[in-house]
N, C-alpha and C positions, 0 to 999 in steps of 0.2 A: 664492558671496560675493565681494564685491570687497576687491581686494585693496589694503589699507594702505600709502601711500608711506611709506617712512622714511629721512627726510632726515638724511643723518650728513656733519658737517664736520668734521673731522680736523687736527686743528693738531700739525705734526708736524717734526722735523728729522733727518737723514741722521748727524748725527755721535751720534746718541742712537742708546744700544744697546735701551733700553725700549721706544722708537719702534719699532724692527725687530720685538721681540717683540710689541708691541702690535699690529702692522699684520697678524702671522701669525694672533694669536688672534682679533680681529676677522673677517679672511675666514674663518677656520674655522670662527666661530660664525655667520655669513652662509650659507654653503655648509649645515652644517648644519640651519640651520631650515628653510631651503627643500627641500634634496635629501632629508632625511630626516623631518622633523616636517611637512612640507610646510604650514609658516605662511602665511595668506594676507599675505603682507607683500612689498612690493617694495623695493628698495634705492636709493636716489641717492645715492652718495658723493662728495664733494669734498674733497680734501688742501688744505691751506693751508702755508705757509711760518714757518717759525720760524728763530730764528738762537739755538743756545743760547749760540754764542761770539760775544762782540764780537767784530767786524773790525777794532779796535784789538788787540787778543789774538792775532787770527791773521787773519789777510788772505787774499786769495784766491791771492797768489802769494808769500806764507811761504814761504822755504827747508824743506823738509818735515820732520817730527818726528815721530819714533816716537812712535805711539799711545802702547803703554803708557807710555812716558816723560812724554809732554803730558800724560796723567790724573794720574799720579803727581805732577806737581809743582802743579796747578790745583786737583784736588781732594782730594788728601792719600791718604796710603798705607792709613789705615783704612776710610776710602769706597771706593776705589778696591777694595781686598780685597774688601769686602762685596758690592760691583757684581760683581767678577769672579767670585766663587763664584756669585752668582744667575745670573748667566748663561750660566755653564758647566754649572750643574746643568737649568738650561731646555733649552739647547743637546743635552746628552747625553739627556734624556726623548724631545726630540722629535727626535731623529737629523737635526738641521738644524746645520750646523757653525759657527754664528756665533762670531766670538772680538775679541781686540783686537789683532791684525795687524796690520801695516801702519801706513801715515800716518794722522796725523789734520789735513782736510783744512777749509778751509772750505766751505760747503754754498749759496751763492748762487747760482751756474752748475748747480747741479743743481736748485733749487728752479725757477728761470726755465726751466728745461726743461720741470718737469713742468708750470707753469701754462703753458706753449706748448703741449705735449699736451693738457689740458683745453683751451685756447681751439678745438684745431683738432677733438677729437674725443670733449669729455666724458670721464666715467669710463672710457669703455670704451679708452681712449688711455692716461687718466691712471694709472690703477691698474697694470698691466702694465708700466709704465716705472719707475712709482714702486718697484714692487718688484725692480726688474731694479738700480735704483741701490743698493736696501737691500743686496741680494744681492753688490754688484760692492765694496760696500765693507766689508760685514759678515761677508762667506763667503771672498770673492776677494782682501781685502787689497788693493783696486785705490786708485787715487787719484782719487775723485769731483772734484775740483776741474781734472783735466787733461780739456781739451775733446776730444781725440781720444778718452777714455776713455768719454766720454758722448756722442759723436757715434755711436760704436757700438753703446752701450747702446740711442740712437735707433733706430736704424736696425736693429739685432736686434728689436724690438719691433713696428715697424711703424708709429713715430711720424711718422717723415722718413726721407730718406736719410741720408748720414752728410756728404755735402757740404753740403745744406739746413742738417743740425743743425749744422754747425762755421761755415757763415754765420750762424745766430742766434746761436751762441754766441760769436763774433767783434764782435758789435754789442753794442749796450746795450737791446737791447729785453726790454721789461718788468723791467729792473733796479730801475729806480723804483717801478715797481709791487709787485715781491718786498721793496723795503726799507719801502715805506708799511706793507704786509701785516705784514712782523715789528715794525716801531714799534707798529700801533697793536694787537696781539696784547699786548703788553708794556704800553702804556696802559692794557689793560682787567685788569691783576692778574696777566696768564698769567707768569710765572716759570719752569716748567717743561713741559715733555710729556712723551708724546703727551697733547692733551686732546682729546675726542670728544666733541662736542656734536649732541644729539639734537632734533631737530625744532625747533633754536632755541631750545631751552626748558630742556633738562637736559644737564647736564657729568659726563661722566664721567672722570676724571684719573688717568693713571699707566697702566702696563702691564699691564691688567687680564686676567684669564683668559677664555678664550672662555664658562667657565660663566657668569660675569657677565654678559656679552653675550648668554647665549643667554635667563637669567633674562627681563630687561629685556625682550628681542623677545617672549618669550613673553606678558607682560604688556600689550603696545602690541597684539598680536594678539588677547588676550581683550578688548581693550577698545573694539574694533573701529574704525572710520573717523571716527566726528562728535564732536567735542570729549572727545576721552580724555582721563582724569586722568592723575595723572604714574602713571609705570611705577613709579615708588621709593617705597618705605612709609616712609623718614626722609628725611633729608638728601641731600643729593647724594654719589654715591660719591666716596671721595675716598681717597687714599695718598699716602706719601711721594715726591715726586718726586724721580728721579733722573735726571742726564744721561746 
């Protein structure tokens, strides 16, 4: 049986805890479908940038603000408490220590670097780098607006040498493109992330569990490779979007 190629476009932001959760869940779903279920699917993934925080609120070189203090101020105590509880519960269940330690950073440079990785090596370079940036920000409490932090991640993931990454980050390469991508996402009505677009047709919003994606991928595999119907039984999967 020919493998159906599933194209996944994931719109995400490194400042978003639910995006980090969603990335873990999506990759777990893909691995399970390929390694355990052996579904006849191949996946092509591309991550596109989004900025939850306007640069007028948080510029790239703004004096660093504690992440918890920033979120308390900008989304309020009640909303932050709910977000913190949900993330802490997921982190404990999965054994992945994501938290709200560290500083809040603007993400333009990290997005530029991930777009550069995609241009150099497609998903094979972009995904490891993207995961490394999420880990640095959400687990290790590192400042991902710091070009030295990003350059080290680029080198450790084999994207490019630290020296090459520093030269890239100190330039304005891909800055205009990232800004345009962020603006285009908002112009299309996207106000929260993660957003996963499947085959350019169906959008799954929010930090969904791997089970949600597994069920979708099962339906895509069952539909085959030609003129497949929608894998959704009703309207597009949707959840409340939280930064």
